[in-house]
KOLRODO-860340 format. One record per residue (C-alpha): residue in one letter; x, y, z. Coordinates in pm, whole numbers, plus 50000, padded with zeros to 5 digits. Layout:
<atoms>
AXYZ/...
</atoms>
This chain:
<atoms>
M203578950981938/N203938933081607/R202868956481379/T205368979381504/L208098955981451/C207248951081113/T206548985981023/G210328994281120/F211118963180945/L209658974380651/L210689011580647/A214479005080665/V214198983480357/C212569011580182/I215049032280297/A217789008080150/C215949005379847/L216219041479781/I219759047479889/V220169019079607/G217399036479358/F219189071779392/T222439059479369/Y222299026379109/N219519019179022/H216389038878952/F213769006278949/F215009002379356/I212719035279382/L209689018079267/V210098989679484/G210539015679803/A207289028579698/I205848996979708/V207088983480013/L206129018580141/V202609011780033/I202588974580218/T203948993980500/S200999014180555/A198688985880483/I199848968380765/Q198459000380987/F194818987080933/P191918988381099/F191209017081252/R188449014481535/E187629034981814/E187699010782062/E191599010682054/G191789024382392/W190218998082526/E192058972082466/C195428962282615/S198928951982364/C198128919182421/G195198922382311/Y192468913082593/D189798934482614/L190028966282929/S186348967982923/Y185788937783172/M188378945883370/H188008953183748/K187598990583817/Q190088995084064/S192398970983915/T195158989283723/K197178957383588/C195598939683264/P194338904583410/E195818886583079/C199638899683064/G199868914983405/K200968953183209/T199568983883373/A196498993683166/Q196539028783064/L192469035682907/E192219064582706/W189789082782701/S188419105782462/S186569139082499/M183989133582223/A181789105282113/G183409088281798/E186289106981843/L189909080681825/P192199076582110/R195639089982083/K197529061781974/T194779052781703/A195089088481552/K198899090581519/R198719056081361/L196079072481136/Y198459100881046/Q201269077280971/T199759057080697/V198439091780517/F201839100980515/F203399066280365/M200699068280134/V201489103380035/T205519097780011/S205109064379833/L203059084579542/V205639111679543/L208269081379513/F206539068379209/L205719098879083/I209709103879090/F210239069778972/A208489079378640/V210449108078611/L213319093378629/V212609065178384/F210569088978116/F213679113678097/K216089084078055/Q215009075577771/
</atoms>
């Protein structure tokens, strides 16, 4: 939950920096790229066991088999089964793809900044 809030906040900051960067000062594009790198860094770690954890952090492998609620916080527990051993749960795979997208986008923004600064001189 905290990771989701931080990601949303940092993406809003990045978008604001890009708007200011493309309209007023090109150095804000660099700031937006750095914020995007930080956003991708908070997405780590990626663990295979994440499908067995509640959002509160409780390890659901200790949960009673007939129970549908987390014993720690009372939320409905949803276990993610993977079809193959070693495969990441959907939630983790989505976060991994999101991180790769953020890293590639930040690299593109850095290159745009470099080109704008180079041609401005």
